[in-house]
C-alpha positions as CSV (number, residue, x, y, z in Angstrom):
1,X,0.0,0.0,0.0
2,X,1.4,3.4,-1.0
3,X,0.2,6.5,0.6
4,X,0.4,10.0,-1.0
5,X,-0.5,13.1,1.1
6,X,-1.6,16.4,-0.6
7,X,-1.3,19.9,0.7
8,X,-5.1,20.3,1.0
9,X,-4.9,17.6,3.8
10,X,-6.3,14.8,1.7
11,X,-4.5,11.3,1.6
12,X,-4.6,8.9,-1.3
13,X,-4.0,5.2,-0.8
14,X,-2.7,3.0,-3.7
15,X,-2.3,-0.6,-4.3
16,X,0.3,-2.2,-6.6
17,X,3.8,-1.2,-7.8
18,X,5.2,1.5,-10.1
19,X,4.4,4.8,-8.3
20,X,1.2,6.8,-8.2
21,X,2.1,8.7,-11.4
22,X,2.1,5.7,-13.6
23,X,2.5,2.0,-13.9
24,X,0.4,-0.5,-12.2
25,X,-0.8,1.3,-9.0
26,X,-4.5,1.6,-8.4
27,X,-6.3,4.1,-6.3
28,X,-8.2,2.3,-3.5
29,X,-9.4,5.1,-1.2
30,X,-8.9,8.7,-0.4
31,X,-9.3,10.3,3.0
32,X,-10.5,13.9,2.9
33,X,-9.7,16.7,5.2
34,X,-13.2,16.6,6.8
35,X,-12.7,13.0,7.7
36,X,-14.8,11.6,4.8
37,X,-13.3,8.5,3.1
38,X,-14.0,7.9,-0.7
39,X,-13.7,4.4,-2.0
40,X,-12.7,3.6,-5.6
41,X,-13.0,0.6,-8.0
42,X,-11.7,0.1,-11.5
43,X,-8.4,-0.5,-13.3
44,X,-5.4,1.8,-12.9
45,X,-6.1,5.1,-14.5
46,X,-9.8,4.4,-14.7
47,X,-10.7,4.4,-11.0
48,X,-14.2,5.7,-10.2
49,X,-15.8,6.7,-6.8
50,X,-18.3,4.1,-5.7
51,X,-18.8,5.0,-2.1
52,X,-18.2,7.9,0.3
53,X,-18.5,7.4,4.1
54,X,-18.8,10.7,6.1
55,X,-18.0,11.4,9.7
56,X,-21.8,11.8,10.5
57,X,-22.1,8.1,9.6
58,X,-23.9,8.9,6.3
59,X,-22.8,6.7,3.4
60,X,-23.3,7.8,-0.2
61,X,-23.2,5.3,-3.1
62,X,-22.3,6.3,-6.7
63,X,-22.6,4.6,-10.1
64,X,-21.0,5.4,-13.5
65,X,-17.7,5.7,-15.2
66,X,-14.8,7.8,-14.0
67,X,-15.7,11.5,-14.2
68,X,-19.3,10.8,-14.7
69,X,-20.2,9.3,-11.3
70,X,-23.6,9.9,-10.0
71,X,-25.2,9.7,-6.6
72,X,-27.6,6.8,-6.5
73,X,-28.4,6.3,-2.8
74,X,-27.6,7.6,0.8
75,X,-27.9,5.6,3.9
76,X,-27.7,6.6,7.6
77,X,-26.8,4.6,10.8
78,X,-30.4,4.7,11.9
79,X,-31.4,2.7,8.8
80,X,-32.8,5.6,6.9
81,X,-32.3,5.4,3.1
82,X,-32.7,7.9,0.3
83,X,-32.6,6.9,-3.3
84,X,-31.9,9.3,-6.3
């Protein structure tokens, strides 16, 4: 696991070999400054956001290709769900 920290306070976590700028590394998740964690799926270079867990225990789910992800559902710890 390779970790890359940014000046804005976010931290990206990669899997694989070759460096975050190229090669076989794939983005797994990104921790944002507010404590949210975005999870990614897809091949290296085509990773897309699939889920975002927020500090208030809200979870947002996304579908779509990289750059065109759209929010499809939100859930809360108390079992409440909202679909889009």
